[in-house]
C-alpha positions in Angstrom: -47.5 54.1 2.9 -44.3 55.4 1.9 -41.2 53.3 3.0 -38.6 55.7 4.6 -35.2 56.3 2.8 -33.6 55.5 5.8 -34.9 51.8 5.6 -33.5 51.4 2.0 -30.1 52.8 2.8 -29.6 50.4 5.8 -30.3 47.6 3.4 -28.1 48.9 0.7 -25.3 49.2 3.2 -25.8 45.8 4.8 -25.8 44.2 1.2 -22.6 46.4 0.2 -20.8 45.4 3.3 -21.3 41.7 2.6 -20.2 41.9 -0.8 -16.9 43.6 0.0 -16.2 40.9 2.8 -16.8 38.1 0.1 -14.7 39.9 -2.5 -11.9 40.4 0.0 -11.4 37.1 0.8 -9.3 36.2 -2.2 -5.9 34.5 -1.5 -3.2 36.7 -3.2 -0.6 35.5 -0.7 2.5 34.2 -2.6 4.0 30.9 -0.6 7.7 30.6 -0.5 10.3 28.6 1.2 9.1 25.6 3.4 5.3 26.3 3.1 5.4 26.6 -0.8 4.4 23.0 -2.4 7.2 21.2 -4.0 6.9 19.4 -7.2 8.3 15.8 -6.6 9.4 14.0 -9.8 10.9 10.3 -10.0 14.5 9.7 -10.8 13.2 7.0 -12.9 10.4 5.4 -14.6 10.2 2.0 -15.9 7.5 0.3 -17.9 6.9 -3.5 -17.8 9.0 -3.8 -14.7 10.5 -7.2 -13.7 12.8 -7.8 -10.8 14.1 -10.9 -9.6 15.4 -11.1 -6.0 18.0 -14.0 -5.5 20.2 -15.0 -2.9 23.3 -17.4 -2.6 22.5 -21.0 -1.4 25.8 -20.7 1.0 27.8 -18.1 2.3 30.3 -16.7 -0.1 34.1 -15.9 0.5 35.8 -13.4 -1.7 36.9 -15.5 -4.2 33.9 -18.0 -4.2 31.1 -18.6 -6.6 28.1 -20.5 -6.0 24.7 -21.3 -7.3 22.0 -18.7 -6.3 18.4 -19.4 -5.9 15.4 -17.1 -6.8 13.7 -15.7 -3.4 10.9 -13.3 -5.4 10.0 -12.2 -8.5 8.5 -8.6 -8.7 6.3 -7.6 -11.9 4.4 -4.5 -12.6 3.2 -2.5 -15.6 5.0 0.6 -14.4 7.2 1.8 -11.6 8.3 5.1 -10.4 11.5 5.3 -8.6 11.6 8.1 -5.8 15.0 6.8 -4.1 16.3 10.1 -4.7 14.2 11.5 -1.8 15.4 11.6 1.5 12.9 8.8 2.6 13.0 7.1 -0.7 10.5 4.8 -2.1 9.5 3.1 -5.3 5.9 3.5 -6.4 3.7 1.0 -8.5 0.7 3.2 -9.5 -1.0 0.5 -11.7 -0.3 -2.3 -9.2 2.0 -5.4 -9.1 2.4 -9.0 -8.8 4.8 -10.4 -6.3 5.9 -14.2 -6.5 8.0 -15.4 -3.5 9.5 -18.8 -3.1 10.1 -20.8 0.2 13.2 -23.0 0.7 11.7 -25.7 -1.2 11.1 -23.6 -4.3 7.2 -23.6 -3.7 5.7 -20.4 -5.0 3.3 -18.0 -3.2 1.7 -15.0 -5.0 0.5 -11.7 -3.8 -1.4 -9.1 -6.4 -2.5 -5.6 -5.4 -3.9 -2.7 -7.4 -1.3 -0.2 -6.0 1.9 -0.5 -3.9 5.0 1.4 -2.5 8.0 -0.1 -1.4 9.9 1.9 1.1 13.6 1.5 0.5 15.1 2.3 4.2 12.6 -0.2 5.9 12.0 -2.8 3.4 8.5 -2.6 4.0 6.0 -3.0 1.0 2.6 -1.2 1.3 0.0 -3.2 -1.1 -3.2 -1.6 -1.3 -6.6 -2.2 -3.5 -7.9 -5.8 -3.8 -5.0 -7.6 -2.3 -5.0 -11.3 -3.0 -2.2 -13.6 -1.2 -2.4 -17.2 -2.6 -0.1 -19.6 -0.8 1.7 -22.5 -2.7 -0.9 -24.9 -1.0 -3.9 -23.0 -2.3 -4.9 -20.9 0.9 -5.9 -17.4 0.0 -6.3 -14.3 2.0 -8.2 -11.3 0.6 -8.1 -7.6 2.2 -8.0 -4.1 1.0 -4.5 -3.4 2.5 -1.5 -5.6 3.5 2.0 -5.0 4.5 5.0 -7.3 3.6 8.2 -6.6 5.8 10.8 -8.4 3.6 13.5 -7.8 6.2 11.6 -9.9 8.8 9.6 -11.9 6.4 6.5 -11.0 8.2 3.0 -10.2 6.5 0.3 -8.1 8.5 -2.9 -6.0 8.0 -5.1 -4.1 10.4 -7.8 -4.3 7.8 -10.8 -6.7 7.4 -10.0 -9.7 5.8 -11.3 -13.2 4.2 -9.1 -16.2 4.7 -9.8 -19.3 2.9 -8.3 -22.8 3.4 -9.1 -25.6 1.0 -7.5 -28.1 2.9 -9.7 -28.4 5.7 -12.6 -26.4 4.0 -12.7 -23.4 6.1 -13.6 -19.7 5.6 -12.6 -17.0 8.3 -13.7 -13.5 8.4 -12.0 -11.1 10.8 -10.0 -7.7 11.1 -6.4 -7.5 11.6 -3.8 -10.4 11.4 -0.2 -11.2 11.0 1.8 -14.3 9.9 5.3 -15.4 8.6 6.3 -15.9 5.2 6.2 -19.8 5.3 2.7 -19.6 7.0 3.9 -21.6 9.9 2.6 -18.9 12.3 -0.8 -17.2 12.0 -2.5 -14.7 14.1 -5.9 -13.3 13.6 -6.8 -10.4 15.7 -10.3 -10.4 15.6 -12.6 -12.9 13.8 -16.5 -12.5 13.2 -19.3 -13.5 10.8 -19.8 -17.1 9.7 -16.8 -19.5 10.1 -16.8 -22.8 8.7 -14.8 -25.6 10.4 -14.8 -28.9 9.3 -14.7 -31.7 12.1 -13.0 -35.0 11.9 
């Protein structure tokens, strides 16, 4: 039995059309203006970065001098400063450690694998293996945590584990917020095993 030439020509035409469609789908369009990708470079890069935040013990007048106290110490292997942008920020791609002190100079520590400080809002976005250890040994572990320096407020919407060695409790949950002094604590959702000691 002979296959008609018409059959082969239809198959060839179909294959040829599909090949033309695939070859014609290349993107040769040159982007300009607002749609062009912009390269963003930091205005400064610092290695072995240490920044100490201080505040005066009492309000100063124009000719006064006073003893200041350390409020926080921020340490990081590398800091990239993007404050030259319209919404400036500082990036810590290799993580950071933030030591902050209460009125009695008791130290609490936050460590994270990555962080961004937004300069205009004074919010620190901590990401990756975030661990907050308070001066009295309480520990919070979560994948992301926000620290609002202006309002002295710490919060997360992620899952967390909170350990309190004072009363031997361990709490798992999702979403929480609290003040820097740990005098107010609000867990949004709790679940799993929660150990509570009774007196």
